[in-house]
C-alpha positions in Angstrom: 34.9 13.4 2.0 32.0 13.0 -0.4 28.6 14.6 0.0 25.6 12.5 0.7 21.8 13.1 0.5 19.6 12.0 3.3 15.9 11.3 2.4 13.1 11.2 5.0 9.5 10.1 4.9 8.1 11.0 8.3 4.8 9.4 9.4 2.8 9.5 12.6 4.7 6.6 14.2 7.5 5.8 11.8 10.3 7.5 9.8 11.7 5.9 6.7 15.1 7.1 5.6 17.8 6.4 3.0 21.3 7.8 2.4 22.5 8.4 -1.2 26.2 9.0 -1.9 27.2 11.7 -4.4 30.4 11.3 -6.3 30.4 12.2 -10.0 26.6 11.6 -10.0 23.9 10.5 -7.6 23.9 6.8 -7.0 20.6 5.0 -7.6 21.2 2.5 -4.8 21.5 4.1 -1.3 24.5 3.5 0.9 22.0 2.4 3.6 18.3 2.5 4.2 16.0 1.8 7.1 13.1 2.7 9.3 12.4 3.9 12.8 9.1 2.3 14.0 7.1 2.7 17.2 7.7 6.4 17.7 5.7 7.6 20.7 5.6 4.1 22.1 8.5 1.7 21.8 10.8 3.1 19.1 12.9 0.7 17.2 15.5 1.2 14.4 16.3 -1.2 11.5 19.0 -0.3 9.1 20.4 -2.2 6.1 23.4 -1.5 3.9 23.5 -1.3 0.1 24.0 -5.1 -0.2 21.2 -5.9 2.1 23.4 -6.6 5.1 21.9 -5.8 8.5 23.6 -2.8 10.1 21.4 -2.4 13.1 18.2 -3.6 14.6 17.7 -2.3 18.2 15.2 -0.4 20.4 15.9 3.3 20.9 16.3 4.9 24.4 14.1 7.9 23.7 12.2 10.3 26.0 8.4 10.5 25.4 8.6 14.3 24.9 9.2 15.4 21.3 9.5 11.8 20.1 10.0 12.7 16.4 12.8 15.1 17.2 14.4 12.6 19.5 14.2 9.9 16.8 15.8 12.1 14.2 18.5 13.3 16.5 19.3 9.6 17.2 19.3 8.9 13.5 21.8 11.7 12.8 24.1 10.5 15.6 23.9 7.0 14.3 24.8 8.1 10.8 27.7 10.2 12.1 28.9 7.1 14.0 28.7 4.9 10.9 29.8 7.3 8.2 32.5 6.2 5.8 33.9 8.9 3.7 30.7 11.0 3.3 28.8 13.9 5.0 25.2 14.9 4.9 25.0 17.9 2.5 21.2 18.2 2.3 18.0 16.5 3.5 15.1 15.7 1.2 11.7 15.3 2.7 8.6 13.7 1.3 5.8 16.1 1.9 2.3 14.9 1.1 0.7 18.2 0.2 1.9 21.2 -1.7 -1.7 22.4 -2.5 -1.9 24.6 -5.7 1.1 26.7 -4.5 3.9 24.2 -5.1 4.4 22.3 -8.4 8.1 21.8 -7.9 10.4 20.9 -4.9 11.5 23.9 -2.8 14.2 24.7 -0.3 12.3 25.3 3.0 12.8 28.6 4.8 10.6 30.2 7.4 8.0 31.5 4.9 7.8 28.1 3.1 7.5 26.3 6.5 4.5 28.5 7.4 2.9 27.7 4.1 3.4 24.0 4.6 1.7 24.3 8.0 -1.2 26.1 6.4 -1.9 23.0 4.3 -2.4 20.8 7.4 -6.2 20.9 7.0 -5.8 19.4 3.5 -3.9 16.4 4.8 -4.3 16.2 8.6 -3.1 12.7 8.9 0.2 13.2 7.0 1.2 16.9 6.8 1.8 17.5 10.5 4.4 14.7 10.6 6.1 15.9 7.4 6.4 19.3 8.9 7.7 17.9 12.2 10.4 16.0 10.3 11.6 19.2 8.7 11.6 21.2 11.9 13.4 18.4 13.8 16.1 18.1 11.1 16.5 21.9 10.9 17.3 21.9 14.6 19.5 18.8 14.5 21.5 19.8 11.3 21.6 23.5 11.6 22.5 25.2 8.3 22.0 22.0 6.2 19.5 22.6 3.4 16.1 21.1 3.9 14.2 20.3 0.7 10.5 19.6 0.4 9.4 17.2 -2.4 5.7 17.1 -2.8 3.5 14.1 -3.5 0.9 16.3 -5.2 3.3 18.3 -7.5 3.4 15.8 -10.4 -0.4 16.2 -10.9 -0.4 19.9 -11.3 -0.1 19.4 -15.1 -3.6 18.1 -15.2 -6.3 20.2 -17.1 -8.4 22.4 -14.8 -11.5 20.3 -15.4 -9.7 17.2 -14.1 -9.0 19.0 -10.8 -12.6 20.3 -10.1 -15.4 19.0 -8.1 -19.0 20.0 -8.9 -19.2 22.1 -5.8 -20.1 25.8 -5.3 -17.2 28.0 -6.4 -16.8 29.5 -2.9 -15.8 26.0 -1.6 -13.5 25.4 -4.5 -11.8 28.7 -3.7 -11.0 27.3 -0.2 -8.8 24.7 -1.9 -11.3 21.8 -2.1 -10.3 20.2 -5.4 -8.7 17.1 -6.8 -5.0 17.1 -6.0 -3.9 13.5 -6.5 -1.1 11.7 -4.7 1.8 9.2 -5.1 3.3 11.8 -7.4 6.9 11.0 -6.5 6.3 7.4 -7.6 4.6 8.4 -10.8 7.4 10.9 -11.5 10.0 8.1 -11.2 8.1 5.8 -13.5 7.7 8.6 -16.1 11.5 9.2 -15.9 12.4 5.6 -16.7 9.7 4.9 -19.2 11.8 5.7 -22.3 14.2 2.9 -21.3 11.4 0.4 -21.7 9.0 1.9 -24.2 11.2 4.0 -26.5 9.1 6.6 -28.4 5.9 4.9 -27.0 6.9 6.4 -23.6 5.4 9.7 -24.7 2.2 8.1 -25.7 -0.9 7.3 -23.6 0.2 5.4 -20.5 -1.7 4.3 -17.4 0.4 3.6 -14.3 -1.0 1.6 -11.4 0.7 2.3 -8.1 -0.6 -0.6 -6.0 0.3 -1.1 -2.4 -1.4 -0.6 1.0 -2.3 2.8 -0.6 -3.3 2.5 -4.2 -4.0 4.8 -7.1 -3.8 5.0 -10.9 -2.5 7.8 -13.1 -3.2 8.6 -16.8 -0.1 10.0 -18.5 0.5 11.6 -21.9 3.9 12.9 -22.9 4.9 11.5 -19.4 2.8 14.2 -17.7 -0.2 13.6 -15.5 -3.6 14.0 -17.2 -5.9 12.4 -14.6 -5.6 10.3 -11.5 -7.9 8.3 -9.3 -7.1 10.0 -6.0 -8.7 13.3 -5.3 -8.9 15.8 -2.4 -7.5 13.2 -0.1 -5.7 9.8 -0.4 -9.1 8.1 0.3 -10.6 8.4 -3.2 -10.4 6.1 -6.1 -9.2 2.5 -5.8 -9.9 0.1 -2.9 -6.9 -0.1 -0.7 -5.5 -2.0 2.2 -7.6 -0.3 4.9 -9.1 2.6 2.9 -12.5 2.6 1.1 -11.6 4.2 -2.2 -14.5 5.7 -4.1 -17.6 6.0 -1.9 -21.0 7.5 -2.4 -21.1 10.6 -0.1 -24.7 9.5 0.8 -23.2 6.6 2.7 -21.5 9.1 5.1 -24.8 11.0 5.6 -26.5 7.7 6.4 -23.8 6.7 8.9 -24.0 10.2 10.5 -27.7 10.1 10.9 -28.4 6.4 11.7 -25.2 5.4 13.5 -24.5 8.8 15.0 -20.9 8.7 13.8 -18.9 11.9 14.2 -15.9 13.1 12.1 -13.4 11.1 14.1 -15.4 7.9 14.0 -15.8 8.3 10.2 -12.1 9.0 9.8 -11.3 5.8 11.6 -13.8 3.8 9.5 -12.7 5.2 6.2 -8.9 5.1 6.7 -8.3 2.2 9.0 -11.2 -0.3 9.0 -12.2 -0.6 5.4 -10.7 -1.7 2.1 -9.2 -5.2 1.9 -9.3 -5.5 5.7 -12.9 -4.5 6.0 -14.3 -6.6 3.2 -12.3 -9.7 4.1 -12.5 -9.4 7.8 -9.1 -11.2 7.7 -6.2 -9.0 6.6 -5.1 -6.0 4.7 -2.2 -7.9 3.3 -2.8 -9.1 -0.3 -0.4 -12.0 0.2 -2.6 -13.4 3.0 -5.8 -12.9 1.1 -4.4 -14.6 -2.1 -3.4 -17.6 0.0 -6.7 -17.8 1.9 -9.5 -20.2 1.0 -12.1 -18.1 2.8 -15.0 -16.8 0.7 -14.6 -13.3 2.2 -10.9 -13.2 1.2 -11.8 -14.1 -2.4 -14.5 -11.5 -2.5 -12.1 -8.8 -1.2 -9.6 -9.7 -4.0 -12.4 -9.8 -6.6 -13.5 -6.3 -5.5 -10.0 -5.0 -5.6 -9.5 -6.2 -9.2 -12.9 -5.0 -10.3 -12.1 -1.5 -9.1 -8.8 -1.6 -11.0 -10.4 -2.6 -14.2 -13.1 0.0 -13.9 -10.7 2.8 -13.2 -8.4 1.7 -16.0 -11.3 1.9 -18.4 -12.2 5.4 -17.2 -8.6 6.6 -17.5 -8.3 5.1 -21.0 -11.5 7.0 -22.0 -9.9 10.3 -20.6 -6.8 9.7 -22.7 -8.8 8.6 -25.8 -6.9 5.3 -25.9 -4.0 3.6 -24.3 -0.6 2.5 -25.5 0.8 0.9 -22.3 -0.1 0.0 -18.7 2.6 -0.1 -15.9 2.3 -1.9 -12.6 4.4 -0.7 -9.6 4.3 -0.6 -5.8 4.2 -3.6 -3.5 1.2 -5.3 -5.0 1.8 -4.1 -8.5 5.4 -5.5 -8.5 4.8 -8.8 -6.6 1.2 -10.0 -6.9 1.2 -11.8 -10.3 -2.4 -13.1 -9.9 -3.7 -9.5 -9.6 -1.8 -8.4 -12.7 -3.1 -11.5 -14.6 -6.7 -10.8 -13.7 -6.5 -7.1 -14.6 -4.6 -7.7 -17.9 -7.0 -10.4 -19.0 -10.0 -8.1 -18.4 -8.2 -5.4 -20.5 -7.9 -7.6 -23.5 -10.5 -5.6 -25.3 -8.1 -2.7 -25.3 -5.6 -4.7 -27.4 -3.6 -6.3 -24.6 -2.3 -9.7 -25.5 -1.3 -11.0 -22.1 1.7 -13.3 -21.6 0.9 -15.4 -18.6 4.3 -17.2 -18.6 6.2 -13.9 -18.6 4.0 -12.6 -15.8 4.7 -15.7 -13.6 8.4 -15.5 -14.2 8.6 -11.9 -12.9 9.6 -10.4 -16.3 9.5 -6.7 -17.0 7.3 -7.0 -20.1 4.2 -9.1 -19.5 2.5 -8.6 -22.9 3.3 -10.7 -26.0 5.4 -9.4 -28.9 3.0 -7.7 -31.3 0.5 -6.8 -28.6 -1.0 -3.4 -29.4 -1.0 -2.5 -25.7 2.2 -3.1 -23.8 2.1 -4.2 -20.2 5.1 -3.6 -17.9 6.1 -4.3 -14.3 8.5 -1.7 -13.0 9.9 -1.1 -9.5 9.4 2.5 -8.3 12.0 4.4 -6.3 10.5 7.4 -4.6 13.6 7.8 -2.3 15.9 8.2 -5.3 13.5 10.7 -6.9 13.6 12.8 -3.6 17.4 12.5 -3.5 17.7 13.6 -7.1 15.5 16.7 -6.6 17.5 17.5 -3.4 20.9 17.2 -5.2 19.9 19.8 -7.7 19.6 22.4 -4.9 23.2 21.9 -3.8 24.5 21.7 -7.4 23.4 25.2 -8.1 
């Protein structure tokens, strides 16, 4: 029986999972992958096999108490009932925040678990669910190694100045600094860059991870030098329902004149803004690109403007740019967004190839272009699985 790695990304109401078989090496394509939605309400599981075939699509008979633990226990039972020559040797968890303490994946023990809990104030919307996933799996799969892989870790290579806010040192000492996120995605792209750029991969590269959450990262020697997200996943680019960069004075205005408290501001900034807020129509870029409404066009225009502005800032930090990479749902599939941003970056030496862009090519810049533009799919699950495999290889 072969070992397999289970990867988990636990959110407030959903759990994404994938199972990677390990034979002579870790397969890049999972044996199966899926998601449990509606946790705490009407939980539902969807699972697909490695060839895309549907393996299951049903509601779950779960009790309302400890819904995450119940969902994960169901998942383990489901996996055991469908296993075919493999067993779960370790579980890799996406954990949003590792603070300044963790710059590499770790095997979670009681001490580490308490540390992860202490980071909850830094990521209150994500960290509690990541921790709950680890605790639930530790109980369900007793003795199986639980590995935490951090979304912040990739950015710990940034210079100190890139991580600081202009705040009093006593507040910085509390951990209020720029952390950056989407690190597992950026780490995967950094890993595969040599296959597409050769020696240029170690040059000055900007990666745009564009999805419902969106950020950009400036890399040199395939290490993070600066990123658009900061203390939280709110900062930087405009997103599906998040504001991105915002003058803090706006928050003071809303507090004073609209009497909004922390919970009301949290809801506004995380759930009511971004593409959804500006358009009043949808957070889905596909719907907005298809719409003829003026508000939809303005939301798309603002999204692209913010991308171009952030790319210019990151290019300045790097002192130039050799390549730009698009990844994530919007980055990989929204050709009109790539076209508008690439056209605006022509002054940096990008000779955009519209035909290649429309045909879903990997390289969307013309031969001879000083700046190379690429479209690369990311694979955060495989990156988690690879990190996790190393713990059971040693």
